[in-house]
C-alpha distance (Angstrom), angle and dihedral (degrees) to the residues before:
residue distance angle dihedral
X1 . . .
X2 3.80 . .
X3 3.81 90.5 .
X4 3.82 90.7 52.3
X5 3.80 90.9 48.7
X6 3.84 91.7 49.9
X7 3.81 92.7 49.2
X8 3.82 90.1 49.7
X9 3.81 90.9 48.6
X10 3.83 90.6 50.7
X11 3.81 90.2 49.2
X12 3.82 92.2 52.2
X13 3.80 93.5 47.1
X14 3.80 94.1 46.6
X15 3.79 114.0 130.5
X16 3.79 122.2 -151.9
X17 3.83 106.2 -137.2
X18 3.81 92.3 -162.1
X19 3.83 92.4 60.7
X20 3.77 115.8 82.8
X21 3.78 125.1 150.0
X22 3.78 120.3 -165.9
X23 3.78 112.7 -143.9
X24 3.79 137.2 177.1
X25 3.81 138.9 -178.0
X26 3.79 132.1 -119.0
X27 3.80 119.3 -162.7
X28 3.81 110.8 -153.1
X29 3.81 131.7 -175.2
X30 3.80 108.2 -151.3
X31 3.77 133.4 -169.6
X32 3.81 109.4 -150.8
X33 3.80 119.4 -166.6
X34 3.81 110.7 -136.9
X35 3.81 91.4 -149.5
X36 3.80 99.8 52.7
X37 3.80 106.9 8.5
X38 3.77 103.6 58.8
X39 3.78 123.6 -141.7
X40 3.79 131.1 -41.9
X41 3.82 95.2 -97.4
X42 3.82 92.7 52.6
X43 3.80 91.0 51.2
X44 3.82 91.4 48.1
X45 3.81 89.6 52.4
X46 3.81 91.1 48.6
X47 3.81 90.6 51.4
X48 3.82 90.7 48.7
X49 3.82 87.6 57.7
X50 3.83 91.2 64.7
X51 3.80 109.2 107.0
X52 3.83 101.8 -118.5
X53 3.83 96.8 37.6
X54 3.81 116.3 105.5
X55 3.82 103.8 174.8
X56 3.80 139.3 -1.6
X57 3.81 122.2 -156.3
X58 3.81 133.5 170.8
X59 3.80 117.0 -114.1
X60 3.78 111.5 -134.8
X61 3.82 124.6 -144.3
X62 3.01 138.0 -56.5
X63 3.83 89.5 40.2
X64 3.79 95.2 32.1
X65 3.79 142.0 28.6
X66 3.80 126.6 -118.3
X67 3.80 105.5 172.5
X68 3.80 137.6 148.6
X69 3.82 107.8 -144.3
X70 3.81 106.7 -177.0
X71 3.81 106.2 -90.0
X72 3.82 94.4 10.2
X73 3.77 139.2 53.8
X74 3.79 119.3 -143.1
X75 3.77 112.8 -155.2
X76 3.79 136.7 167.6
X77 3.79 115.3 -144.9
X78 3.78 132.3 -170.2
X79 3.81 107.6 -142.7
X80 3.80 114.0 -163.9
X81 3.83 110.1 -155.5
X82 3.76 135.7 -177.9
X83 3.75 121.1 -130.5
X84 3.80 109.7 -128.3
X85 3.79 117.3 -126.3
X86 3.82 93.3 -128.4
X87 3.81 90.6 93.5
X88 3.81 96.7 -94.7
X89 3.78 113.4 148.7
X90 3.81 124.4 -128.1
X91 3.80 86.9 -112.6
X92 3.83 91.2 57.8
X93 3.81 93.7 44.8
X94 3.81 92.0 47.9
X95 3.82 90.3 48.9
X96 3.81 90.4 53.7
X97 3.82 92.2 46.6
X98 3.82 92.2 48.2
X99 3.82 91.9 48.2
X100 3.80 90.5 52.5
X101 3.82 91.2 48.4
X102 3.82 90.4 48.5
X103 3.84 89.7 53.7
X104 3.80 92.1 55.6
X105 3.76 113.3 110.1
X106 3.82 113.2 -98.2
X107 3.82 94.7 1.7
X108 3.79 126.1 115.1
X109 3.82 126.3 -176.5
X110 3.81 106.5 -135.4
X111 3.78 99.9 174.3
X112 3.81 139.5 -8.8
X113 3.78 139.1 -172.6
X114 3.79 132.7 -166.0
X115 3.81 106.8 -165.0
X116 3.82 118.9 -148.1
X117 3.81 93.4 7.6
X118 3.82 91.6 148.1
X119 3.81 90.7 58.7
X120 3.80 91.4 47.0
X121 3.78 93.4 52.5
X122 3.82 94.9 49.7
X123 3.80 88.4 78.2
X124 3.81 93.6 52.4
X125 3.79 125.8 98.8
X126 3.78 109.8 -69.5
X127 3.81 119.0 -132.9
X128 3.78 113.0 -89.2
X129 3.80 95.8 30.3
X130 3.76 123.9 98.5
X131 3.78 121.6 -129.3
X132 3.82 115.7 -115.7
X133 3.81 94.1 -104.1
X134 3.84 92.4 56.9
X135 3.80 96.4 54.0
X136 3.80 112.7 98.4
X137 3.81 93.4 2.6
X138 3.81 97.1 139.4
X139 3.82 91.3 47.4
X140 3.80 91.0 50.6
X141 3.81 92.9 45.0
X142 3.81 91.0 49.3
X143 3.81 89.5 52.0
X144 3.81 90.2 49.0
X145 3.81 102.0 46.0
X146 3.80 107.2 8.1
X147 3.81 103.8 60.6
X148 3.79 100.1 74.2
X149 3.80 96.4 113.0
X150 3.81 93.9 -143.9
X151 3.78 119.9 125.6
X152 3.79 118.6 -111.4
X153 3.80 99.7 -105.0
X154 3.80 127.3 165.1
X155 2.96 129.4 -39.2
X156 3.82 88.5 22.3
X157 3.79 100.9 50.8
X158 3.81 100.5 135.8
X159 3.77 121.8 79.4
X160 3.81 116.6 -121.3
X161 3.79 121.3 -107.3
X162 3.78 116.0 -111.4
X163 3.81 94.9 -162.0
X164 3.80 123.1 110.4
X165 3.76 113.6 -97.4
X166 3.79 123.9 -127.9
X167 3.78 117.6 -77.4
X168 3.77 121.0 -97.4
X169 3.81 116.8 -99.7
X170 3.82 117.3 -89.7
X171 3.80 117.6 -82.7
X172 3.78 114.4 -78.4
X173 3.80 97.4 22.1
């Protein structure tokens, strides 16, 4: 029985070395209008619905502000985000998250801070190097669409381009 228990314990505590998720925090001071913005919990839930956001937590004084000021609520939130693996920087992800928060009804971003952003961006793709998904793109695209063997007859007389197309617009635009 002890052997079974130990094997189960090892199975539960197993760590997958191939899984690693880079995360970072954004500290945001928000002004929430009581008339149009709703309450603090509703805003936190709306922020949690943003794609790259993992958790949202209030920051208590002395580091944060949690204050009811008549028609507005001032609140400091710690937003824990994941950095996507597509090569986007924490600065880009935080910009997208902040834009989506700013578009929320009755919510205004007064101030924000991303601690240690310089350290986070050291691991990103350096200028002049190509990300892994760009390398060999034309060769792979030629293999995918250019190996049919048929002649280019009307109406398909032009050969396809094997270059990479432009990137999609940023999220939310």
